[in-house]
C-alpha positions, 0 to 999 in steps of 0.5 A: 863136462856137459855144454849146450852149444851151438854147433853150426849156424841155426843148431843147438845141441848137447855135447861132452867138452873138456873142462876148462882150465882157469889161465891167469886172471881168469877164474873157473865157475861152476855154473849155477844157473843161465838165463836164456834171452832173446839175444841168444835166439839172435846168435842162432839166426845170425848168418854164418860167420858172424859168430863163432861155431862152435860155441857154448852160448848163454851170457847170463850167468851166476854160479861158484868159483871152483878155481882162480887162476894165477894172478887173481884176487879177490876171489876164492873156491866157493865164492858165489858171483854172477858174471857182467858178460861184456868184454870191451877192449879195456883201452878205448874212450868207453871203456876207460869211462867204465863203459864197456857196452860203448867200446869202440874197439871191439864189436858187441860181443863177449861171454857167450857171444864171442867165446864160450858161455854158461850153457855147460856144466863150467865155464871159464871168465875173466875174473874182473867180469865177475860180482859177488852176489852174497846169499841171493839165489843163482837162479835168481841172480843170473837173470839180473845180469841182462834181463835186469841190467838192460832195462836199468841201464835205459832207465838210468839213461832216462833218469831226468824225464822220470819226474815223480807223478809223471807217467812211463809207458813198458811195452812188452812185459817179458824177461826185460820188462817185467824187470823194467817195471820193478825197477821203476817201481823201486826206484821213482815215483812215476806212474808206470803203464804196462802194454803186452799183448798176453793177459798172463803178462799183463797180470804179471805186470800188476802184481810187480808194480804197474799202475795202469796195464794195456792190451796192445793192438790197434786200439792201445793207442788210444787207450794209453792216451786215455791215460796219459793224456792227449797230445802234446802231452804224453808219457814223459818215457816210452821203453820199448822191449820189443822192438817191433814195427807194431810196438814202435808205432805205440812208442812214437804215438804216445810218448810226449813233446820233450820226451824219451824213446828207449828202444830196448827190444831188438825185434828188427823194426823201423822207427821212421824220424822226418824232422818237420814243424807244419804236420803232424811229426813222426816222432813229436819235437825235442824227443830224444831217441836211444838205443840201450845196450846191456849196461855197465859193471856199475850198474850190475852191482846196483841192480844186484844190491835191489836183487839181495834186498828183495826190491827186484825178483825175476819171475823164472820158469827152470829147466834142466840142461838137457831141455835147454833146446826147448826153453829156446823153442818156447822162448821163440814161440813166446810162451816163456813168461818172465825169464826161462833158467837153465839149471846144469 
């Protein structure tokens, strides 16, 4: 079968490999769609030894069951499924509570990260990782597994602060950010402020439910403050889907005292935190800072339900498998709006 693999750190190429076989407890999935995620770029750019090579990338996967391994129940050939990519240890306190994204024994990994993923014609995954998607288009189902799940999880963490009439600022209207806006619009009554440097991204934010849009830049904090009010008031929740120094500066500059900062983007920026009371603090007093990671299987089921109800739709650009390296180049260059989806 054809597969796009990281054959060495930083090297992505299409190769022919044997079609895998489902073992006990596993399912062979005919891949229908795979989302291209910024996390894949982090894998490609990682130092040698941090991720296995060669490895087939792609952790946002949806497809059709081909064969089931011994002991698998609840799945039959022809069933359509989305893949929950995280594979925890299954026995630590986090996993036992259904929070495999907080596994305390296995470093962050899973399908497409520590074992072969979906940038191929077929992929083998544990049956426990699959969720039914019904008649949802596979090109829609695939992005829900991360681009939808990660902001949904972040919003769930911040749910107590998302009271009707309050403000939530979403910074970065890309693959995750445009989903965050829709999730907020569908599940809360907050006022949504979308921030991005790209006019097309802001237009997308308006189309999917943002009440206000602000162009990122030196005056972004002042412009957002005109909407959310002066300090110590401000946005009750700020979701940064970028994570660079400039976006983190904007985030801490507009959050209210007692608010929540959710650092979703893995851009590598630094958020200074200095507890003081006698001068302007780096982060307002009583403000919580959280770094969400992916989400839980239960949350993914809820995200899929939103998708099937028509309340959550990924803005996708599709590419055939052989153009996957090009899709990642465009993603790195910031030329993908919404989500790039590979269709084998």
